[in-house]
N, C-alpha and C positions, 0 to 999 in steps of 0.2 A: 654115552652108548656108540656114538658115530666111530670113536677110534676102534671099537671093537668090531664094527661091521666092515671098516675099512680093512682091519687086520685080516679078518675071515677072507674077504674077497681077494686080498693080496696073496694070502697063502694059497687059494685055490687057484689064482692065476699062475703062480710059481710052479705048482704042480703040473699044470697044463703045458707050460712053456719047458719044464723039464722033460717031459715026455717028447716033446717037439726035439728039443736040443740033443736029447740021447742019440738020435739017429744020425747026427752030424758025421761026416767022414770026409777025408780028402783023398783024391785019387792018387795024391803022392804025399810022401810024409816029410815035411820040413821042420817039424820039431817033435820031440818025443812024446808029447802028451795029447797032440792033435787038436784039432778045432773046437771039440766039444768041451774041452775043459773050463775056458773062460766063461762061456754063459752058465754052465752047471755051477761054477764057484760063485758068480755073482747071484745066481738064483738061491743058493744055498745062505748066502749072507742076507739077502733080502727076506727069505722064509724064516731064518733065525730072528731077525728083527720083528716079523708078524706074529711069530709066536710069542715073543717077550711082550709085545703090545696087546695080544689077546688074552693073555694070562696074568698080567699084572695086577696087582691089587688096585681096585678101583680108588681115585682120590676122594677125599671127603667133600662133598657137596651139600650145600644147604637147600637144595631146591633141583627143579628139572634142569637140564642143558638147555642154554639159550638156542632158539632155533637158528638154523644157517640164514645169515642176512644175504639180501639180493647182491650185495656188493662182492661177498664171498663166492657165491654161486658163478656170478660173471667172470670173476678172475680165474676160478677154476677151469670154466669151460674156455675162456680165451687160452689159458695155458695148455689145455689138452689139443686145442686146434693148432697152437704154434708148435707143439710136438709131433703132431701129424705131418704139418708143412715140412717140417725139419727132416723127418723121416722119407717124405715123398721127393724132395728136392736134393736130398744127401748126394746122390751119384750124378745127376744132371748138373747141378751147380758146384759140386764137390764139397769137401769138408770144410775148407776155410769159409768160402762164401755162406754156405748154409748155416755155420756155426757163427759167423759175424752176425747175421741177421737175426738169429736166434737169441744170441746174447743181448743184442741191442733191444729186441722185443721184450726179453724178461726183465731186463733193466728198467726200461720204461713201465712196464706193467706193474712192477713193485716199488715205484715212486723215484727211480732215479732220474736225474736231469739229463738232458741230451748229451752234453760234453761227457760225463761220466760214463753213460751208457757207451757212447760211441767208442770210447778208448778202452773201456774194459772188455767189452765185445770183441773188439778186434785183437787186442792183445791176448786175450784169452785163446781165441781162436788160433791165431799164429803160434803161440807158445804150446798148446796141445797138440799141433800138427807137428811141430818140430820135435817134440817128445816122442810121439808114436812113430814118426815116419824116420827120423834120423836116430834118436837114442835107442828106441825099443825095436827098431826095424819092422815095424807093423805098417804096411802099404796102406794109405788112405786115399780115396779117389781126389782128383784135384778138379775134375768137371771141366769147366770152360777155362780153367786156369792152367789146363795141361800143357798148353804151348810154352809156358814159362818154365817147365821142367827141364833141367840139363843145361 
């Protein structure tokens, strides 16, 4: 039942965000589809997954779903707080530093050891920055590292 509630809330959130994204426009056109295509496509994919989860046949179970444990609730809460901090610090610290911190935190939250979390968080942030900024030409904020540019 939890998965269907999650799917319904996700679908509702996708609809609200799609209405908000529909109004995106740029004062100048630097690409043919404009800025609203990316969020709308992502929301469409997320909504399709939510619809599939909402209407999938229920799996066979021989009783009630187990209640959510305290450990799961704590992990989900910490994850949500970390995502909020990531969004809040994204422009100030920049993509690379905020992504490194988020990657390390998520690695540690889900059982990674310090060396693994440090290496994977740092490598992922740098590789994603290079992919978006250099290969895809999508500018990302550098934040406090902006003095290193050029």
